[in-house]
N, C-alpha and C positions, 0 to 999 in steps of 0.2 A: 430303145432309149432306157438308160439306167435310172435307178431310183435316187432320191435325194434324202438320205437318211440323216436324222438329227445327230447321230453319233459322230458324223464327220464334220460337224460344225466346230468352230474354234472353241477351246475350253471355256473362255469367258462367256460365250453365248450359251453354251450348254448349262452353265451354272445359272444364268439368268432365266433360262427356260426350264428350270428344274421341275416346277409344278406342272408345266405343260405336258410333261411325259405322261401324266395321268390320263391324257386324252388319247393315248394310243388306240384303245379299242374303238373310239369314235372315228378317228381319222383313217383307221385301217380299212374302213368300208370304202374309202375313196379308191382303193386299188383297182376297183372294177373299171376305172376310167383310163387305164393305160400307164405306160412307164413315165409319161410326163406329169402325172398327177402328184399331189402332195402325199408324202409318206413320212410318218413320225414315229415309227416304232421299230422294234427289232425285225431283222430280215425274215421274209417269208419265201420259202424255197420256190414256190409256184409263181411264175410270171403271170400277172393279170392280163386279161384280154385288152388289146389296143383299142383306143377310141377312134372311130372313123374320122378321117380328116387330119390325122396326125401322122408324123413320120413313122410312128410305131406301127401304124397300120400297114406299112410296106413290109412285105416279106423280105427278110435279109437275103436269102438266096433260095428261091423256089426251084422246084425240079425243072420246070420249063425254062426258067431263067438260066439255070446251070447248063441246060442244053444249048441255049443261045451262046453262052460263053464258050462252050465246047466247040460250037461251029466256028466262032470268031477266032479262038486261040488254038484250035485243034487239041483241046485237052479232054481228058476222060470225064465222062458225065458221072457225078456222084449222086446217088439216090438219097432220099430224105432220111433213110435209116443210117446213112454214113455220118460219122462224127465230123463236124466241120468246125475248126477253131476260129476264134475271132480274127486272127491274123489272116487266115485263108480267105475269110469273107471280105476283109478289107482289101486284100490283093485282088480278089475277083472284081470288086467295084472299081479299083484303080485300073485294072486291065480293061474293064468295060467302058470306062469314061472316054478314051480316045475313039472308041468305035461308035459312039452315039453322036449324031449330028444335031439332033433337036436341042436348042438352047434351054428350053424348059426342062427337058429331061436331064440335061447336063447339070443344071442347078440342083435338081432333085437328087441326083447321084452325089454331088458334092455335099449337100446337106446331110445325106445319109452317111457319107464317109466321115463328116465332122462328128456326127452322133456316135459312130463306131469308135472314132479316135477318143472321144470323151469317155466312152464305156471302157475302152482299153486302159486309159489313164486312171480311171476310177478304180479299176481292178488292181492295177499296180499299186496305187496308194493304199488300197485295202490290204494287199498282201505284204508290201515291203515298206509302206509309209514314205515312199519316194514320190516327189512331185513331178509328174510327166504330163502336166496339163497344158503346156505351152502350145503344143500342136493343135489341140482342140480349140483353145481360146483364139489362136491365130486364124483357124479355119472359120470359126463363127464370126470373128471380127471382119475378115475379108468378105465373107458373104454379105454382111450388113453394109460394108463400104461399097461393094460393087452393085448390090441390088437393094438400095434403101427403101424402095417402094413396093418391094415384093410382098405378095400376100403370103402369110405364114411366118413373117419375121417375128411375130409375137412368140412363136415357139423357140426361135433362136435366142431372143432376149431372155426367155425363161431358162434355157439351158446355159446360156452365158452367165446368168446370175448364179446358177448352181455351181458352175465352175469357179467363179470368183469366191463363192462361199466356201468351197472345198479348200481353197488356198488361204482362207481366213482374211481375205481382203473385203471386209464388209462395206467399205466405202464404194468400191467398184460394184460390189453386189447391189448396193442400194441404188446406184446410178442406173443399172440395168433394170431393176424393178420399177424405179420411178418412170423410166422411159416406157416400159410395158404398160403400166397402169394409166399413164397420161396419153400415150399415143394409141393404145388399143383398148378402149373402154368396153368394147364388145367381145373381147377375147375370152375364150374358155378358160384361160389361165388368169384372168383378171382377179377373181376372188382370192385365189391362192397367192398370187403375187402381192396383192394388197395386204393380205395377212402377214406374208413374210417381211414386207417392208415395215409393217407395224411392229413386228417382232424386233427388227433391228433398231427402230426408233426407241422402243421400250428399253432395250439393252443399253443403248447409248444415253439413256436418261432423258430422252426428249418425250416426256410423258404426255404432254398436251397433244403433240402431233400424233403420238401413238394412239391416244384415246380417239382422236378424230378418225384415224385410219381404221382402227378396230370397229368404230361405229359405222363406217361406210361398209365394212365387211358384213356387219349384222344386217344393215339395210339391204344390201345386195343378196345376201343369203336368204333373207326373208322373202324377197321378191321372186327368187328362183324357185321353180317347181321341182327342181331336181334334188340331188343329194344335199341336205342341209347341214352336213357335218361341221363345216366351218362356223356355223352360227353359234354353237355351244362354246367353241374355242374363243371366238371373238368376244362374246359376252363376258367370258371369264377374264380374258386379258384386258378387256376394256375396264372391268372392275378393278383389276390390279393397277391400271394406269391412273384411274381416279383415286385409288387408295394412295398411290405414291404422291399424288398432288394434294393430299389431305382432304379430298372430297369424299369423306367416309359415308355420308348419307347417300350420295349418288352411287358409290361403289356397292352399297348394300342392295340397291335396286337392280344393279347389273347382276349381282350374285343370285338374286331371286329369279332373273331371266334364265340363268344356267340351271337352277334347280327345277324350274318349270319344264325344261327340256329333258333333264335326267329322270324326273319323276312326274310325268304328266298325268293329268286326269285323276282318277281315284286309285292310282297305284298304291299298293300297301306301303306304309311308311315305317314299318318296324326296322327295316334296313334297306339301303339303296341296292340297285342292281349290282351284281358282282363286277360287271365290266367297269362300273364307275366308282368302285369302292375307294380307291386311292384319291381320285379327283374329289369325291364327296367329302372325304375326311379333311383334305387340305382346304377345301372350300369352307367347311364349317369352321376350321381354325381361323381363316382370314376374316370370316364373318365375326367370329368372336373378338378378333383384334379390333375390327372396325367398331364394334359395339363398345369395346373397352375405351376407345378414344372418344366415344360420345357419352351418352347417359345410360349405357348398359341396358338393364331390363326395361327401363322406360322407353328407350329408343327402339328396342326390339318389339315392344308392344305397339308402339306407334307405327312401326314399319308395316306390320300386317294389317293394321287398321287402314293404312294408305293403299296397300296392294290388294287387300281383301284376303280372307283366310285361305290357306293352302293346305292340301292334304299332308304335306311334309312339314308343316309348321311345328309339330311336336318334336321332330328331329332337330330342328334348328335350336329350339329351346333346350333340348336334351344335350346336344353337343356343346352349346355355349355354357351350360351349367357345369358340364364335366371339365371344360377348360378352366373355369373359375375355381373349381375344387382342386384341380391339379396344381393351380397356382396359389392354393390356400387362401383364396379370396372367398371365404365361406359366407360372409354376410351378403356379398354380391350374388353368390349362387342362390341363397335363400330369396333374394329379391327377384331373381329370374323365375323361380318356382311360383312365388306369390303373384308375379305378373301374369303368368299363364293361367293360374287358378282364377285370378280376377277377371281375365279376358274370357275364359271358357269355364265358368263355374259348373256347368252341367256336363262337361267332357268326361269320358271314362278315365282320362288321364288325371283329372283333378285330384281324386283321392290318392292316386299313386304319387303324384308330385307332393301332396301334403306329407306323405310318409318320407319322401326324399328330403323334405325340409327337416324332418326330425332326425333322419340319418346324418344330414350335414351338420346339424347342431351338435350331435353326439361326436362327430368327427372333429369338430372345432373345439370341443370341450365346453360348449355353452350349455351346461347341464341345467342351469336354473330356468332357462326358457323352455326346456323340453316338456315338462308336465303340462304347461298351458297349451302347447301345440297339440299334445295328445288329446287333451280335453276338447280342443277346438275341432279335431278330427271327428271325435264322437258326436259333437254337436252338429257338424256339417253333414256327416254321412251316416250317422247312426240310424237306428230304426225309427226314431221320432223326427228325423229330418225330412225336408221336402225332397232331398236327393234320392232317398231310399226307394220310394215306389216307382220312380221314373227311370232308374238305371237298368242296364242290361244284365242278364244272368251272370256273365263272366265277371263283370265289375262288382256285382253284388257278392259273388263268391270271394273276390279279393277283399272287399270291405269286411265281410264276415271273418275272414282269416285274421285281419288286423284287430277287429273288435274282440275276437276271442282272446287276444293277448292284452289289448289295451284296457278293456273294461275291468278285468280282475286286477291288473297292475295298478291302475289309478285308484280303484276302490280300496285295495290294500294299502296303498300309499296314504290316502286320506285317513284311513282307519288308524294307521300307525302315528300319523301327525296329530290326530285327535288325542291319542293316548299320551303322546309327549306333552301336548298342551295341558292335559289334565295333571300330569306330573309336575309341570312348572307351576300350575296353579296351587297344587298341594304344597310344593316347596315354599312358595310365597306365603301361603297361609300359615305354614309352620313358623316362618320367620316373623310374621305379624299375626299372632293368633286372634287379636281383637279386630282385625280388619276383614272386610268382606271383599276378597279378591275375585274379580269376575274374569271369565275367560271365554269371550264369545268365539274365539278362534276354535276351540274344541268343538263346540256345537256346529260351527260352519263346516269343519272337516267331516264330522259325522254325517251331516246332511249330504255332502258331496259323495261320501262313501256309499251311503244308502242309495243315492240316485244311480250310481254306477252298478251296484249289486242288482238293483231292480231292473236296470236296463239289460244287464247280462241275462237275467232270467227271462225277460220279454223277448230278447233277440234269439236266445238258444233254449227254448222251452224243453227240448228233449236232450240237451247236452248232459253227459254223465256227471258233470260237476255242478249242474244247476242246483241240485238240492244243497250242496255245500255252500254255494253262493247265497242261496235263500236263507240258510242258517245264519251266515254272517250278516245278511241284511237284517234279519230279526234282531241279532245282537246289537247292531248299530242303532236300530230303533229303540232298543232298551236303553242304550246310553243317552239317547235323546228324550227318553221317557215318553215316547210316542207309542203308548201301550197297544192301542187297537191295531196299528200297522205291524208291530212286533208279533202280536198274537196271530194275525193273519198269515204272516210269513212262516212262523213256526208250524202252524197248522197245515200249510201247503207242503212243507217238508214231511210232516208226519203222515198225511193222509192222501196226498195227490200223486205219489210216485210208487211204483211197484217196489215192495220191500222184501229183501232176502239177505241173510248173512249180516255183513257189516252195515249194509244199507238199512236193514231192519233195526239195528242198534241205533243208527243215526235217527231213524224215524221215531223210535221210542224216545230218544233223547229230546228230539224237537217237540214231541207231544207233551212231555213232562215240562219242558221249558215254557210251553204255552200256558201250562197250568200256573207256573211260577210267575209268568208275566201278568197273568190275570190277577194274581194275588197282589202284585205291586200296583196294578191298575186300580184295584179296589180301594187303595188308600187315597185315591184322588176323588172319591165319590162323595166327599163330605157335603158338598153344596148342591148335590143333585136333589131334585124333587122326589117325593116318595114314589111316584109312578115310574120315573126314569131310573131311580135307584133299584127298584124291584126288578125292572126289565134287565138291567145290567147284571144283577145278581143271578137272575135266571139264566142269562147267557153264560155266566161263569160256571154255574152248576152244570149246564149242558156240556161245557168244555171239559169239566172234570169227568163226567160220565162217558164222554166220547173217548177220552184217553183210556179210561178203565176198560171199556168194552172193546177197544181196538187192541190193547196190549194187556190182557188180563194176567199174562204170565210174567209181566215186568215186576221186579221186586218192589217197585214204588207204587204199583197199582192199589194194593190194599190201603196204603196210607192216604192216597188221593180219595179212595172210596170212603174212607173214614171221615175225611173232611166234608165230602158230600153228605154223609150221614149227619155230621155235626150241623151242617147248614139246615137240613130238614128239622133237626131238633131245635135249632135256634128260632126257626120260623114257626115252631110249635105245630108242625105237621106231624102230630104224634102218631096218627094212624099209619103214616109212611115210615116213621122211624122203626117201628116194630119189625116189619118184614125185612127192611134193609139191614137191621142189626142181625137178623137171622141169617141173611146171605153172607155177611162178613164172618159170622161165626162158622159157617160151613165152607169157607173159601178154600179152594184147592189150587196150588199147594197152600197149606195152612198159613193163615195170616199171623202176624205178630200177636202173641197172646195178650200183650198189653192193649193192642187195639181191640181185640175181641172182648177183653174185659170191660173196656170203656164202652164198647157198643152194648154189651149186656147191661151196663149201668144206665146208659141212656134209655134202653128199653125199660129198665126198671123204673126210672124216673117218669117215663111216659105213662107207664101203667099206673104208677102212683097218682099222676095228675088226672088220669082217667078214672080214678077211684076203683081201680082193679087191684086192690091191695094184696090179695093172695098171689096173683101172678107177679106182682112187683116183688114180693118177698122171695118167690121162686127165682126170679131173675137175679136178685141180689145174691141169693144162695149159689146160683150157678157161677156168678162172678167170683165169689169166695172160694168155690171149689177149684177154680183154675189157678188160684194163687197159692204159693207156699206159705208156710207159717211165718217166714221171715219177710214176706212181701210188705213193703211199707204202705201199700194202699189198703191193706186189710182194715186198719182203724177207720178209714173213710167209709168203707162199706158197712162196717159194724155201726158206724154213726148213723147211717141211714136206717138201720134196723132199730135204733133207739129213738128214731125221730118221732114216733107216736107219743112217747112219754114227753119229749121236748115240746111237742105241739100242745099238749095239755097244759104244760107250765105256761106257755105263751098265752093261752086262752085265759088262764087265771089271772095272769098279770094284766091283760087287757081289761079284765073285769074289775081290777083294782083290789083284788084279794092278795095282798102282799105276803102275808104269812104262808098261805097255801101255795102260792106261786114259788116262794123261796124253797119250800119243802120239796115241791116237784122237781125243781131244777137240781136240787142236791140229790134227788133220788136217781137221776140219770146215771150217775156213776155206779149205782148198784146194778142197774140193768145191763150196762155195757161199760165196764170199767176201763177198757182199752180204747174206747171211742173218744175222738176229739170232742164230741159233744159233751163229754164229761167236763172238760175244761170250760167249754162255752157255757154250759149250764151253771157252773160255779161262778163264772164271771158275771153272768146275767143276774144271778142271785145277789152278788155284791152290788151291781149297778142299781138294782131295785132298792137296796138298803141305803145307798148314797142318795138316790132320788127322794127317799123317805126321810132324809136327814137323821138317820139312825147311825151316827158317826162311829161310835165305838164298835158296834157290830160290823159296820162296813169295813173298818180298819182291820179287824180280825180276819174277816173272810178274804179280803184282798191280799193280806200278807200270807194267808194260808194258800190262796190260789197261786201266788207268785212262787212260793217255796215248792209247791207240788208240780207246777207246770212252768218251769223257768224258760222253756223253749216254745211255749205256745204262741200262736200268731197274735194274740191279743195282749200278751204280757207287757208289751211296750206301752200300752195305754194305762197300765196300772199306776205308774208314777204320777200321772196327771190327777187321777182320782184320789190317790193317797195325799198328794200335795194339797189338794182342795180340802180333804178331811183334816189334815194336820193344821192348816191355816185356820179352819173353823174352830179347832180346839186349842189354838194359840201355840202350837209347837213349831216355832219359826225355823229353827235350825234343821229339824227333820223335813219340814216343807222345802227348805232350800236344798237339802240333799236329794229329794225327789226331783226337784227341778233340774239339778245337775245331771241326774240320770236321763231326764228328758232331752237335755242338750245333746248327749251322746247318741240318742235314738232319733233325733230330729231328721226328717226326710227332706226338708228344704232349708236353705240358708236363713230365710226369714223366721221360720219356726225355731231354728237353733238360736238365732239372735234374741228373740223375745224371751225364750226360756232362760238363756244365760243372764239376761238383764234382770229378770224377776228373781233368779237365784241369788244374784249379787245383792239386790235390795233386801231379800229375806235375811241374808247373812249380816247385812248392815243392821237390820232390825233386831237380829239376835245378838248383836254386839260381838260377833266373832270376826275380828279384824283380819286374821290370817286367811280365813276362807273368803272374806269379802275382797281382800286384795287379789287373791288368785282368780276369783270370778270376774272382778272388774278388769284385771289385766288381760285375761283370756278374751273378754268381750272386746276391749279396745284393739287388741292385736288381730282379731279375726273379723271385726265388723267396722270398717271405716265409714260405712254408710248405714243409716242416715247420719249426716254430719252432726246434727244437733245432739243426738244420743251419744255419739262418739265423744263430743266435747264434754258432756256431763260425766261420762265414764273417766275421761282423762283428768278432769277437774277433781273427781272423787279420789282417784289414785294419788294425785298431788297432795290432797288434804290428808289422806291416810299416811303417806310417807312423811309429810310434814309433822304429823303427830308422833311419828316414830323417830324424828330427827334425822331421817335419811335424805339429806339434801340432794345428793347426786341423782337419786331416782326421782325425787320431787322435781328437780330441774328438767329431767328428761321429759316428764309428762307436761310440764309447763311449756316446754318448747314444742311438743306435739300439738298442743292446743293452738299455739300461734301458727304453726305450719299449716294446720288444717284450714284456718281462715285465710291465710296468705295464698294458699293454692287456688282458692276460688272465692275471692272477697265478695263478688256479686251475689253469691248464693247464701252468704252468711246472714242470719237474722240478728236482732238486737242482742239476744241472750248470748249467742256465739261470739259476737264482737266484744261483749262485756267480759266474757271468760278469757278471750284471747288478750284483751287489754289488761285485765287483772294479772294474767300470767306474765305478760311482758313487764308490767310495773313491778312485780315481785323480783324478776330477774334484774331489772334496771336498778332497783334499790340496792341489791347486792353489789352491782357494779359500782354504784355511787359510794357505798360503804368502803369498798376496796380502794376507790380513788381517794376518798378522804383519809384513808389510813397511811397513804404514802407521804413521807416528809421529804422536803428538798434539802439534801445535805451535800456536803462537798465530797467529791468534785461535782459541781452543780450540773455539768453537761450530762453526766451519767444518770443522776437521779431525775433530771428533767425529762430524759427519754422515757423512763418508766412512768413518770407522772403524766406526760402528754399521751402516752399509749393508753393509760387507764382513762384519761379524759375522753379520748376518742371513743373508747368502748362504752363508757357511761353515756356520753351524748348520743351515740348511735342507738343504744338501748332505749333511752327516753324518746328519741325521735320515732323509733318503732312503736312505742307505746302511744305516742300522740297520733300516729298514723291510723289508728283504729277509729278515730273520729268520735270518741266518747268524751264529753266535756270534763267529767270528774277526773279522768286520767290525763286528758290533754293539758289541763291547767297545772296538774302536778308536774307533768313533764316539762312544761314551760318554766315553772318556778325552779325545778331542780337543774335544768340545763343552765339557766341564768346563774344559779348558785354555784354550779361547777366552774363556770368561767370566772365568777367573782372570787371563788375560793382559790383558783390558780393564781390570780393577781395577788391576793393576800399572802398566799404561800410563798410567792416570789419575794415579796417584801420581807417576810419573816424568815427567809432561808438563811443558812449559816453564811458568815462573812469569812473570806480568806484571811489567814493570819499574816502578820507582818506588813500590812498596808499602812502607809502614812495617812495622815488625816486627809490630805488632798486626794490621795488615791482611793481612800475609803469613800469620800464624797463622790468622786467620779463613778466608783463602782455602784453606789446606791442610786446615782442618777441613771445609770444604765439599767438598773433593775426597774426603776420607775418607768422608764421608757418601754420596757418589756411588759410591765404589768398593766399600764394604762389601757392598751387595746383590749385586754381581757375584761377589764372593768367596764369599758365602753360596750363591749358585746353583751355583758351581763345586764347593763342598763337597758339596752335595746330590747332584749328578750323579756325583761320584766315589764317594760312598757307594752310590748305586744300582749303579754299575759293579762295586764289589767284592763286592756281594751275589751276583754270579754264581759266586763261589767256592763258595757253598753248593750250586750246581748242578753242581759238578765242573769248572767252567771257571776255570782259573787260568793264562791266557796272559800274554803280554808286557804287554798293555794293562791287565789287571787288576792286575798287579804295579806298573805305573807309576802307577795310581790310588792304590794303597797308599802309594807313595813320595810322591805329591803330598799325600795326607792327612797323612802324617807331618810335612810341612812346613807345611801349612795349619792342622792341628789337632794340634800336637805333644803337647798334654796328653792327648789320647785315643789317638793312633795312634803316638807316638814314645816310649812308656814303656820303660825298660830292664827286662829280665826279671829277676826276683828268684828266686834258687835257694836253697832251704833245705837245709842239710846235715843229716845224721842225728845225732841226740842219743843218745849212748851212756851218758851218766852222768846219771841223774836225781837223784842225790844232790847 
């Protein structure tokens, strides 16, 4: 019996069953059941063994049977080795048929002939594509018609269905298969027939019926103990049938059944069996489609919660994520990875999928989200995570490979971001120097960088780049001003790693950096208790000595050792200073001579303090011997040699012997003329004379000192002493000149301000207006605060310029007084408001004078503009004056504003009249003028009345009186009535 290859199905059916081709390796196993069994793959040259009970089990022509034929037909017997064509076999059976009397055997021979006819026609169709199936179909049909109840007809229906299928008559084929599965439920061909009819139903779009048929195949295949090959195909096609009906959730369950068969048990899931490669890939693709029609990652997660976890679960997630990435659905792919991680947080695949998320985000260009994902990877799987100690060695190695990249990358990123934040803060501070711009972002980035650098060192303690990361960690702590941590990190780099070559250089650099960090750290110890402070200083001292002893050849070691020596000297550990100074002096390679000289000096000072004056002198001499004659430090050392004389002078001064002390101080110059003590001694002599109120002598010595030692460190204090002496002797201008010198030498703004103010006052007292103006102007321009002092300076400048007739400069300082109070009126005291009001009143009076000077002439509209502009300026000026709230100026402002409006009305009435007007026109013109003038007069009356109301408040000054007088003139009926005095009546009769 011939095979039933898929390649001979009609083109439409082949297309519909495209995916089913992937099942070739599975179904090919069915070949062991004979020529009637299902075959879905390319040809196999070897004919499989026939299944007992089928026509295939009959030998086409056996040797014995050939002998029988030979006896019947007198033909030559052919051996098994002879080649027997299909035609000859068919002729043999035809020849045999008349010779057989047994009806059963006749039917068997006819069945065999029909099968041979079908095989012949199938071969012709294969070779020539010609349809010669009519004979086989007729033979099968006749057998079924003649023997409808015959056992074995299920085989005939099976072959007949194949024949109809080769002709492409799927309707006839389906009828044959329907009959077979309905009539012969126990047939060996039932499962295959049901599967084939399910195929046809699927191709015809009858998906519900196809699903049912495939389902029956799965049930039957599951119950059979034989070959279960159809089970995989049926589950797969059942899933497709459900998919076509939109039952995607049910389809997924069917696909899981297929995967259970392809990858059973604990089979490795890195890749499916090669036999099922194509099927698996297509299966994953349709699973992906189904998931896409549902809720994607959420559905996938729910699927395996429903079915239970599977060994191949990771492959489903993997293929689905690849499908989504191929379709550029990057966010959905990320959701798939996250779903797996969420479902299997302890899986070895979890960290790998986390990195897949990062790769996908990079592919999608979602760069902003990547750093947070990388940070999350470190948090979830790094050395401090719960995952780290529980994972397997292979996964741990994978994580370490990622951390080796991610930790430095994120650390460096945060370090750079912190630097950028600092720059932004600096730029903002430059734009607003007075503001305090805070940048918490910089500190936060530095902390993140530090955490990653530290974790790198903890994760890879033996990594060749760990010292470098620790160095960066230390620098990050420096930026955060977390000094102890910075010092510890630097010391680890310096002392915990084998050092050679460049590594040695880095170690020395780190050791020195720890020394510098300790120096910065020490600036934060102000509030430490004495005990804690001493402990910290001792730690710093040990740090210095550790660096020096570890790297004595480093060019910075002597300098650090000198600082350690200085520390001992500062602590007055004088017995320690002496041998340490000797070690520095003997340092190899030789230390900087300047450091050695200073060490010898400290030794000399220590010896001097210990009353070992001979040794001290020797140490000073050794220091001098190391210096050239041009060395600037020589005077300092020589000064120490003259200290004994200086000390004697101090003792005499303390005893109150001024004359003797002055003599000794002046003698220091004879002992060591180049010593700075010479200048100090002369200065101290002058100070003694000042304190003794011996002014003339003090002035002589101070001037001599200043002329001889103009660069001395104390020369800047001479002006103060001389100014005091000059004031005591009434030499005001000279005292002012000294104060001016003190202004230039002042070290603080407050000191400069006070000196400048005193100098200005002294010049005022001396009557030198030029110097006074310069001093007051310099003061006012340089010191706007304190405001009260500034106001006095501006007022004095206005007075001085007034005395010179320089109104422009006077007005400038009047305005500055007003501006000062106007800028911060709440801070102004009574005196400041008075000065501002006075300044305003002065300017208002000038505005009033200008207003009064303008006459209304023809053309009236032009002169009126000038007049009204001047009116507005004058009114505004007096309103400003009144705004300072001082009654003496407010009443003046009230009176003058009323006067301004009254004057405008009067000026209107007194203005020139146009020429050529008739009497009537002139009357009308004057009437118009009166109408224009009356409102101004009314305004004047109102303002005068407001001004006189101040009398009720107890204010009855000149301006209130003048308002009364104006009202008597403007409203005589109300304010100019004569007083009526009634006499006493004595006689009532």
